[in-house]
C-alpha positions as CSV (number, residue, x, y, z in Angstrom):
1,X,108.9,151.7,149.3
2,X,112.4,151.3,147.7
3,X,111.3,148.1,146.3
4,X,108.5,149.5,144.7
5,X,110.4,152.3,142.9
6,X,112.8,149.5,141.7
7,X,109.8,147.5,140.0
8,X,108.2,150.8,138.6
9,X,111.4,152.0,137.1
10,X,112.4,149.2,134.5
11,X,108.6,149.9,133.2
12,X,109.6,153.0,131.8
13,X,112.4,151.7,130.0
14,X,110.6,148.9,128.6
15,X,107.8,148.8,126.1
16,X,105.3,146.0,125.1
17,X,107.2,145.9,121.7
18,X,110.5,145.2,123.5
19,X,108.9,142.7,125.4
20,X,107.4,140.9,122.9
21,X,110.6,140.8,120.6
22,X,112.4,139.1,123.3
23,X,110.0,137.0,123.9
24,X,110.0,135.8,120.2
25,X,113.6,135.5,120.3
26,X,113.7,133.3,123.4
27,X,110.7,131.1,122.0
28,X,112.6,130.6,118.7
29,X,115.8,129.8,120.2
30,X,115.0,127.8,123.2
31,X,111.4,126.3,122.4
32,X,108.1,127.6,123.5
33,X,107.9,125.8,127.1
34,X,111.3,127.8,128.0
35,X,109.1,131.1,127.8
36,X,108.1,131.8,131.1
37,X,107.5,135.4,132.6
38,X,110.4,134.7,135.3
39,X,113.1,133.7,132.2
40,X,112.0,136.6,130.1
41,X,112.5,138.8,132.9
42,X,116.0,137.6,133.6
43,X,116.7,137.7,130.3
44,X,115.7,141.7,130.0
45,X,117.6,142.3,133.5
46,X,114.4,143.2,135.1
47,X,112.2,141.8,137.8
48,X,109.2,140.0,137.0
49,X,107.1,142.4,138.5
50,X,108.3,144.9,135.8
51,X,106.9,142.9,133.0
52,X,103.5,142.6,134.8
53,X,103.1,146.5,133.9
54,X,102.8,145.3,130.5
55,X,101.5,141.9,130.3
56,X,99.0,140.5,133.2
57,X,99.6,136.9,132.7
58,X,101.6,134.5,130.2
59,X,98.5,133.9,128.3
60,X,98.4,137.9,127.4
61,X,101.9,137.9,126.6
62,X,101.2,134.8,124.0
63,X,98.5,136.6,122.5
64,X,101.0,139.5,122.0
65,X,103.1,137.0,120.5
66,X,100.6,135.3,117.9
67,X,99.8,138.9,116.9
68,X,103.3,139.9,116.3
69,X,104.3,137.0,114.1
70,X,101.0,137.4,112.0
71,X,102.7,140.9,111.5
72,X,104.9,139.4,109.2
73,X,102.3,138.0,106.8
74,X,102.3,140.2,103.4
75,X,98.8,141.3,102.7
76,X,99.7,143.8,100.3
77,X,98.0,142.2,97.1
78,X,98.6,143.2,93.7
79,X,95.2,144.2,92.7
80,X,95.9,143.7,89.0
81,X,96.9,140.1,89.7
82,X,94.9,136.9,89.1
83,X,93.0,135.8,92.2
84,X,94.9,132.4,92.1
85,X,98.3,134.1,92.2
86,X,97.1,136.5,94.9
87,X,96.5,133.3,97.0
88,X,99.7,132.0,96.1
89,X,101.2,134.9,97.4
90,X,99.7,134.8,100.7
91,X,100.3,131.0,101.1
92,X,104.1,131.8,100.5
93,X,104.4,134.6,102.7
94,X,102.7,132.5,105.7
95,X,105.2,129.7,105.2
96,X,107.9,132.0,105.1
97,X,106.7,133.3,108.3
98,X,106.5,130.0,109.9
99,X,109.9,128.7,108.7
100,X,111.3,132.1,110.1
101,X,110.1,131.3,113.5
102,X,110.4,127.8,114.9
103,X,107.9,128.7,117.6
104,X,105.2,130.1,115.6
105,X,103.7,126.6,114.6
106,X,103.2,125.3,118.3
107,X,101.9,129.0,118.9
108,X,99.6,128.7,116.4
109,X,98.4,125.5,117.1
110,X,97.9,126.4,120.7
111,X,95.2,128.6,120.1
112,X,96.7,131.9,119.1
113,X,95.3,131.9,115.5
114,X,92.6,134.6,115.3
115,X,93.3,136.9,118.3
116,X,94.5,140.0,117.3
117,X,94.4,142.7,114.8
118,X,97.1,141.4,112.5
119,X,95.7,137.9,112.2
120,X,92.4,139.3,111.4
121,X,94.0,141.4,108.8
122,X,95.5,138.5,107.1
123,X,92.3,136.3,107.4
124,X,90.3,139.2,105.9
125,X,92.6,139.4,102.8
126,X,92.4,135.4,102.3
127,X,88.6,135.6,102.6
128,X,88.4,138.4,99.8
129,X,90.9,136.6,97.6
130,X,88.8,133.6,97.6
131,X,85.6,135.4,97.1
132,X,86.9,137.1,94.1
133,X,87.7,133.7,93.0
134,X,84.1,132.8,93.3
135,X,83.9,131.0,96.4
136,X,80.7,131.5,98.8
137,X,81.6,132.9,102.3
138,X,81.0,129.1,103.8
139,X,83.7,127.5,101.3
140,X,85.8,130.4,101.5
141,X,86.2,130.1,105.4
142,X,86.7,126.4,104.8
143,X,89.7,126.9,102.2
144,X,91.0,129.8,104.6
145,X,91.3,127.3,107.7
146,X,92.9,124.5,105.6
147,X,95.5,127.1,104.2
148,X,96.9,127.6,107.7
149,X,96.5,124.0,108.4
150,X,98.7,123.2,105.2
151,X,101.3,125.7,105.9
152,X,101.5,124.4,109.7
153,X,101.9,120.9,108.3
154,X,104.5,121.7,105.7
155,X,106.8,123.5,108.3
156,X,106.2,120.8,111.0
157,X,106.9,117.8,108.4
158,X,110.0,119.6,106.6
159,X,112.3,116.7,105.8
160,X,114.9,116.1,108.6
161,X,113.3,118.8,110.6
162,X,114.5,118.3,114.0
163,X,114.2,121.5,116.5
164,X,117.3,122.6,118.2
165,X,119.3,119.6,116.9
166,X,123.3,120.5,115.5
167,X,123.1,120.3,111.9
168,X,126.2,117.6,112.4
169,X,123.7,115.4,114.4
170,X,120.8,115.7,111.9
171,X,123.1,114.8,109.0
172,X,124.2,111.4,110.7
173,X,120.6,110.7,111.6
174,X,119.9,111.0,107.9
175,X,122.7,109.0,106.9
176,X,121.9,106.0,109.2
177,X,118.1,106.5,108.0
178,X,119.3,106.2,104.3
179,X,121.3,103.1,105.1
180,X,118.5,101.5,106.9
181,X,116.1,101.8,103.7
182,X,118.8,100.8,101.4
183,X,119.4,97.5,103.1
184,X,115.8,96.8,102.9
185,X,115.2,93.4,101.2
186,X,114.8,94.3,97.6
187,X,112.3,91.6,96.8
188,X,110.0,93.1,99.0
189,X,110.6,96.7,99.1
190,X,112.2,97.7,95.6
191,X,110.7,100.9,95.5
192,X,112.0,102.1,98.8
193,X,115.4,100.7,98.2
194,X,115.7,102.5,95.1
195,X,114.5,105.6,96.8
196,X,116.4,105.5,99.6
197,X,118.3,108.5,98.7
198,X,115.7,110.7,97.5
199,X,113.6,109.6,100.6
200,X,116.1,110.8,103.1
201,X,117.3,113.7,101.2
202,X,116.5,117.2,102.7
203,X,115.4,119.4,99.9
204,X,113.5,121.6,101.9
205,X,112.7,124.1,98.7
206,X,111.1,121.6,96.8
207,X,109.4,120.5,100.1
208,X,107.7,123.8,100.4
209,X,107.1,124.3,96.6
210,X,105.2,120.9,96.1
211,X,103.2,121.5,99.0
212,X,102.0,124.9,97.9
213,X,101.6,123.7,94.3
214,X,99.3,120.9,95.5
215,X,97.3,123.3,97.9
216,X,97.1,126.1,94.9
217,X,96.1,123.4,92.3
218,X,93.6,121.9,94.6
219,X,91.9,125.4,95.3
220,X,91.9,126.2,91.4
221,X,90.3,122.9,90.7
222,X,87.7,123.6,93.2
223,X,87.2,126.7,91.5
224,X,86.6,125.3,88.1
225,X,83.9,122.7,89.5
226,X,82.0,125.5,91.0
């Protein structure tokens, strides 16, 4: 009887929001694989059973975690802006969210894409913008899916991005890569030798800006053709 009371007591102090916020912090700092009910309960100072009052399984927790990160997408679109600028704003907000949470990309790739209200609101806003741009529902849906994958690809391909690796180790890795490219045979790889520095620089802001520009430019061109 005492054990049951101990299991019930933490549930009165916890809330779903508290559990999800802590789960997100754990996933961001130690990786999604490190997120288990047992580990999360340990971090919160409760028994695993206490968490089951809020989430019946890890899959349910991951679904709530997916919805939590989708809430960070800014869907407050300026109604007076041109539709292509509205789309750019949504795309930039998506990329900001993915960059802020290292666990987000793997979480969304794992299937937590359109399971909660927040994700549906973001998708609804995107489809609405695209339909205002002249796209039919079929094409708008394809572009919306491509927007998500473009954001995921940009974050997961950020130059020099190595999850949970100390900055000094990353800098050394890039230095060695720069030397390797610079020492290639110049008669066979003249362009690579010349671009050894730029190819190994980590200008992340340029990486993201260029990626978003290419995506938005492509969508704008499709609208013109339509």
